C-alpha positions as CSV (number, residue, x, y, z in Angstrom):
1,M,9.5,-8.2,-8.1
2,V,5.7,-8.5,-8.8
3,R,5.2,-9.8,-5.3
4,E,7.1,-6.8,-3.9
5,I,5.0,-4.4,-6.0
6,A,1.7,-6.1,-5.0
7,G,2.7,-6.0,-1.4
8,R,3.4,-2.3,-1.6
9,V,0.1,-1.6,-3.3
10,I,-1.8,-3.7,-0.7
11,G,0.1,-1.7,2.0
12,G,-1.3,1.5,0.7
13,E,1.5,2.9,-1.4
14,S,0.4,4.7,-4.6
15,I,1.2,3.1,-8.0
16,N,2.8,6.4,-9.1
17,A,5.2,6.4,-6.2
18,I,6.1,2.7,-6.9
19,V,6.8,3.5,-10.6
20,T,9.0,6.4,-9.6
21,D,10.9,4.2,-7.2
22,L,11.3,1.3,-9.7
23,N,12.7,3.7,-12.3
24,R,15.0,5.3,-9.8
25,R,16.4,1.9,-8.8
26,E,16.6,0.9,-12.5
27,V,14.6,-2.2,-12.0
28,P,14.1,-3.9,-15.4
29,T,10.5,-4.0,-16.7
30,S,8.8,-7.2,-17.8
31,L,9.5,-6.3,-21.4
32,D,13.3,-6.1,-20.8
33,V,13.2,-9.3,-18.7
34,Q,11.6,-11.1,-21.6
35,R,14.2,-9.7,-24.1
36,V,17.1,-10.9,-21.9
37,R,15.5,-14.4,-21.5
38,A,15.2,-14.6,-25.3
39,G,18.9,-13.8,-25.7
40,K,18.3,-10.2,-26.8
41,E,19.7,-6.9,-25.5
42,A,17.6,-5.0,-23.0
43,K,16.2,-1.7,-24.3
44,G,16.0,0.0,-21.0
45,F,12.2,0.4,-21.1
46,R,10.8,2.7,-18.3
47,W,8.1,1.7,-15.9
48,R,4.8,3.5,-16.5
49,V,1.7,3.9,-14.4
50,G,-0.7,2.6,-17.1
51,N,1.3,-0.5,-17.9
52,L,1.9,-1.4,-14.3
53,S,-1.8,-0.9,-13.5
54,T,-2.7,-3.3,-16.4
55,L,-0.2,-5.8,-15.2
56,L,-1.6,-5.8,-11.7
57,R,-5.1,-6.4,-13.1
58,S,-4.1,-9.3,-15.3
59,E,-5.0,-12.9,-14.3
60,T,-1.7,-14.0,-15.8
61,L,-0.4,-13.2,-12.3
62,R,-2.6,-16.2,-11.2
63,G,-1.2,-18.3,-14.1
64,Y,-4.6,-18.6,-15.8
65,L,-5.4,-18.7,-19.5
66,V,-8.4,-16.7,-20.6
67,T,-10.1,-16.0,-23.9
68,A,-9.9,-12.6,-25.8
69,D,-13.0,-11.4,-23.9
70,G,-11.6,-12.5,-20.5
71,S,-13.7,-15.6,-20.1
72,P,-12.0,-18.6,-18.4
73,I,-10.7,-21.5,-20.4
74,V,-11.5,-24.9,-18.8
75,D,-10.3,-28.4,-19.5
76,D,-12.3,-31.7,-19.9
77,A,-12.5,-32.0,-16.1
78,G,-14.2,-28.5,-15.9
79,R,-11.2,-26.9,-14.2
80,R,-9.6,-23.6,-15.3
81,V,-6.5,-24.0,-17.3
82,R,-3.2,-22.6,-16.0
83,R,-0.3,-21.9,-18.3
84,A,2.2,-21.3,-15.4
85,E,2.6,-21.4,-11.7
86,P,0.8,-18.4,-10.0
87,I,3.0,-15.5,-9.0
88,L,0.5,-14.4,-6.4
89,T,-1.5,-16.5,-4.0
90,A,-5.3,-16.4,-4.0
91,E,-5.2,-14.2,-0.9
92,E,-2.7,-11.8,-2.3
93,W,-4.7,-11.5,-5.6
94,T,-7.9,-10.8,-3.8
95,R,-6.4,-8.1,-1.6
96,L,-4.7,-6.5,-4.5
97,Q,-7.8,-6.3,-6.6
98,Q,-9.8,-5.0,-3.7
99,E,-7.2,-2.3,-3.1
100,I,-7.2,-1.2,-6.7
101,S,-11.0,-1.3,-7.0
102,D,-11.3,0.8,-3.8
103,R,-9.0,3.5,-5.3
104,A,-10.8,3.5,-8.6
105,S,-14.1,4.1,-6.9
106,N,-12.7,6.7,-4.5
107,R,-13.6,4.7,-1.5
108,K,-10.1,5.2,-0.1
109,P,-8.6,8.6,0.7
110,R,-5.9,9.6,-1.7
111,P,-2.8,11.6,-0.8
112,R,-3.1,15.3,-1.4
113,V,-0.8,16.9,-4.0
114,N,1.4,19.8,-2.9
115,A,0.3,19.5,0.7
116,S,2.4,21.2,3.3
117,T,5.1,19.3,5.2
118,L,3.3,19.7,8.5
119,R,-0.2,18.9,7.3
120,Q,-2.0,17.1,10.2
121,V,1.3,17.4,12.1
122,A,1.3,21.0,13.3
123,F,-1.6,21.9,15.7
124,C,-2.7,25.0,17.5
125,G,-1.3,25.2,21.1
126,V,-4.0,27.5,22.2
127,C,-7.3,25.9,21.1
128,A,-8.7,23.3,23.5
129,D,-9.5,20.8,20.7
130,L,-7.0,19.3,18.3
131,R,-7.1,22.0,15.7
132,P,-4.6,21.9,12.8
133,M,-2.5,24.7,11.5
134,Y,-2.4,25.5,7.8
135,V,0.0,27.4,5.5
136,Y,-1.0,30.7,4.2
137,P,1.1,33.2,2.1
138,G,2.4,36.3,3.8
139,R,4.7,39.1,2.7
140,G,7.7,37.4,1.3
141,R,7.3,34.1,3.1
142,N,4.7,31.5,4.1
143,Y,3.2,31.1,7.6
144,Y,1.4,28.5,9.7
145,R,-1.7,29.7,11.4
146,C,-4.6,28.1,13.3
147,A,-7.5,26.8,11.2
148,S,-9.8,28.9,13.3
149,K,-8.5,32.0,11.5
150,A,-10.3,30.8,8.4
151,V,-13.7,31.5,10.0
152,G,-14.4,35.2,10.3
153,G,-14.7,36.5,13.9
154,T,-13.9,33.1,15.5
155,G,-10.1,33.1,15.3
156,C,-8.2,32.2,18.5
157,A,-5.5,34.3,20.1
158,N,-2.6,32.3,18.7
159,G,-0.2,34.1,16.4
160,S,1.3,33.0,13.1
161,T,4.6,31.2,12.8
162,A,7.0,31.4,9.8
163,A,6.7,28.2,7.8
164,D,10.4,27.8,7.0
165,W,11.3,28.3,10.7
166,L,8.7,25.8,12.0
167,E,9.5,23.2,9.3
168,G,13.2,23.6,10.1
169,Y,12.6,23.1,13.8
170,V,10.5,19.9,13.2
171,T,13.1,18.6,10.8
172,D,15.9,19.0,13.4
173,E,13.9,17.3,16.1
174,F,12.6,14.5,14.0
175,L,16.0,13.6,12.6
176,R,17.6,13.9,16.0
177,Y,15.3,11.2,17.2
178,V,15.2,8.8,14.3
179,G,17.4,10.1,11.5
180,R,20.0,7.4,11.8
181,F,17.6,4.5,12.0
182,E,16.6,2.5,8.9
183,V,13.2,2.9,7.3
184,M,11.2,-0.3,7.3
185,R,8.6,-1.3,4.7
186,R,5.6,-3.2,5.8
187,V,5.2,-6.3,3.6
188,F,2.1,-8.4,3.3
189,V,2.8,-12.2,4.0
190,P,-0.1,-14.3,2.8
191,G,-1.3,-17.1,5.0
192,E,-2.4,-20.5,3.9
193,S,-6.0,-20.7,2.7
194,H,-7.7,-23.2,0.4
195,A,-10.9,-21.4,0.0
196,E,-10.3,-20.5,-3.6
197,E,-9.2,-24.0,-4.5
198,R,-12.4,-25.4,-2.9
199,A,-14.5,-22.9,-4.8
200,E,-12.8,-23.8,-8.1
201,T,-13.3,-27.5,-7.4
202,E,-17.0,-27.0,-6.5
203,A,-17.4,-24.9,-9.7
204,A,-15.8,-27.6,-11.8
205,L,-18.1,-30.1,-10.2
206,G,-21.1,-28.0,-11.0
207,R,-20.0,-27.8,-14.7
208,L,-19.7,-31.5,-14.8
209,V,-23.2,-31.9,-13.4
210,E,-24.4,-29.7,-16.3
211,R,-22.5,-31.7,-18.8
212,L,-23.9,-35.0,-17.3
213,E,-27.5,-33.8,-17.9
214,K,-26.7,-33.4,-21.6
215,I,-25.2,-36.8,-22.5
216,P,-26.8,-40.2,-22.9
217,T,-27.0,-42.4,-19.9
218,G,-25.1,-45.6,-19.6
219,G,-22.5,-44.8,-22.2
220,P,-18.7,-44.2,-21.9
221,A,-19.1,-40.4,-21.8
222,E,-21.3,-40.7,-18.7
223,H,-18.8,-43.1,-17.0
224,A,-16.0,-40.6,-17.7
225,V,-17.9,-37.7,-16.3
226,L,-18.9,-39.7,-13.2
227,A,-15.3,-40.7,-12.6
228,R,-14.2,-37.0,-12.8
229,M,-16.9,-36.0,-10.4
230,G,-15.7,-38.7,-8.0
231,E,-12.2,-37.3,-8.2
232,H,-13.4,-33.8,-7.4
233,E,-15.4,-35.0,-4.4
234,E,-12.4,-36.8,-3.0
235,H,-10.2,-33.7,-3.6
236,L,-12.8,-31.5,-1.8
237,A,-12.8,-33.8,1.2
238,A,-9.0,-33.6,1.4
239,L,-9.0,-29.8,1.1
240,R,-11.4,-29.5,4.0
241,D,-8.9,-31.3,6.2
242,L,-6.0,-28.9,5.4
243,P,-5.1,-26.1,7.9
244,E,-6.0,-22.4,7.5
245,V,-3.2,-19.9,8.4
246,P,-4.1,-16.2,8.7
247,D,-2.4,-13.5,6.7
248,R,0.2,-11.3,8.5
249,W,2.4,-8.2,8.0
250,V,6.2,-8.1,8.6
251,D,8.7,-5.3,8.6
252,E,11.3,-5.4,6.0
253,P,14.4,-3.2,5.8
254,T,14.7,-0.8,2.9
255,G,18.5,0.0,3.1
256,E,17.8,3.7,3.7
257,T,17.8,5.7,6.9
258,F,15.1,8.2,7.7
259,A,17.7,11.0,7.1
260,D,18.4,9.5,3.6
261,V,14.8,9.4,2.6
262,W,14.1,12.9,4.1
263,E,16.9,14.4,2.0
264,R,16.2,12.4,-1.2
265,D,12.4,12.7,-1.3
266,P,10.9,15.9,0.1
267,A,7.4,14.8,-1.1
268,R,7.5,12.0,1.5
269,R,8.3,14.1,4.5
270,N,4.8,14.5,5.6
271,E,4.2,10.8,5.3
272,L,7.3,10.0,7.4
273,L,6.2,12.4,10.1
274,R,2.6,11.1,10.3
275,T,3.7,7.4,10.1
276,A,5.9,8.1,13.1
277,G,3.1,9.8,14.9
278,V,4.7,13.2,15.2
279,R,2.6,16.1,16.5
280,V,3.8,19.6,17.2
281,F,1.7,22.1,19.2
282,V,2.6,25.6,18.3
283,T,2.0,28.7,20.5
284,R,3.1,32.3,19.7
285,E,2.0,35.6,20.9
286,P,0.6,37.7,18.0
287,R,2.5,40.8,16.8
288,R,5.7,39.9,18.7
289,R,8.3,40.1,16.0
290,G,11.6,38.4,16.7
291,V,10.1,36.2,19.4
292,P,10.1,32.5,18.4
293,A,7.1,30.3,18.9
294,D,6.8,27.9,21.8
295,V,6.8,24.4,20.2
296,S,5.9,21.1,21.9
297,F,7.3,18.2,19.9
298,E,5.6,14.8,20.5
299,M,5.9,11.3,19.0
300,G,2.8,9.1,19.8
301,V,1.9,5.5,20.3
302,F,0.2,3.7,17.3
303,D,-1.3,0.5,16.1
304,D,1.2,0.6,13.2
305,P,4.2,-1.6,14.3
306,E,6.8,0.6,12.6
307,A,5.4,3.8,14.2
308,Q,5.3,2.0,17.6
309,R,8.9,0.9,17.2
310,L,10.0,4.5,16.4
311,A,8.2,5.9,19.4
312,E,9.9,3.4,21.7
313,I,13.3,4.2,20.2
314,A,12.7,7.9,20.7
315,A,11.7,7.4,24.3
316,E,14.8,5.3,25.0
317,E,17.1,7.9,23.4
318,A,15.5,10.8,25.3
319,S,15.9,9.0,28.7
C-alpha cells in the first residue's frame, strides 16, 4: 500500500485526495495493521493528511534506524544500520522526497479550490488567440464568458453562455466518447540503480579512513579496519559492473470507468477533461435569447500516454 501511495504522490496526486480515496475504500491504516498483526482487534482508524505526510517523510520506509534527532546509526563497518528491508527503492524515495519538497516550497502549481468544471477547457470561439472563458454570476444562474470581458473596453463580440447548459453539453459529449472506458492510473516503476549503494559504501569507507587516523598503527584494531576497507573496495568494484535500468511509468487499471468517476467525484471532472485533452470553443451571438451557442468539441494529442490513448479511442469511435 505504501508503494501505491508513493507512486500516486510522485505522479502528482494530492495527499488530501489520496487520503479521501483511502478512507472511501476503507483501506486499513498502519496502526490498524499493527494491531491485527499483534492479535488485537482493529479500531478502524481513519487516514489523516498530517499522519500520512509524516509517514512519507520517515526514513523507516528505507528501513533505516536513526537517533532521536534524525542522525544515522552506523555499525562497526561504518555502514548505516537497517532494521528491515526497505519498502521503497532509493529512486522511489528520492523522487518522493523531491515531490513533497517542491510542494512545500510552492515550486509546483497546486490545484485550485472550487474551480469551474470547464476551467482551461472552455475557450472563446471568436478571439484569435487561445483565450479561456470564465464563470461569472448572472441573474439566477452562472454564465461562461470570454476572459477579454474582464478588461474594460477590450471585450470581444462573443456572447455569454449559460454555465449549466455548456457543462451539460460537455458532459454528454465527453461521456459519449469515453464514459464506458476504464480510468487508468499512471504508476511509477523504478529502474535498477546502484548509485545510492555506491554512495553509502564510499561514505562508509570515508568513515573508516577517519577512524584509521585515530588508532595506533600495527595493532589488531588497525588490521580490522584495513580488512573492512578492503571489503568495501571490493564491493564498490562489483557495484560498478552492475547494469543501470531507467525508471518508467506504466498504466494500471483502477476498476472504475470514466462515467463512474464523473458521477462519484464531481471535484475531479475538470481534471478528467484536461487529462483527456478536451477543449471546447464556444461562440454565441450576444443578446440572442433562446439561441444556443455554437460549440466545437475537441480531444487533443498529448505526451501523456493515457490522454493519447483516449484521443485515439475517441477518433476510432467517431469514424
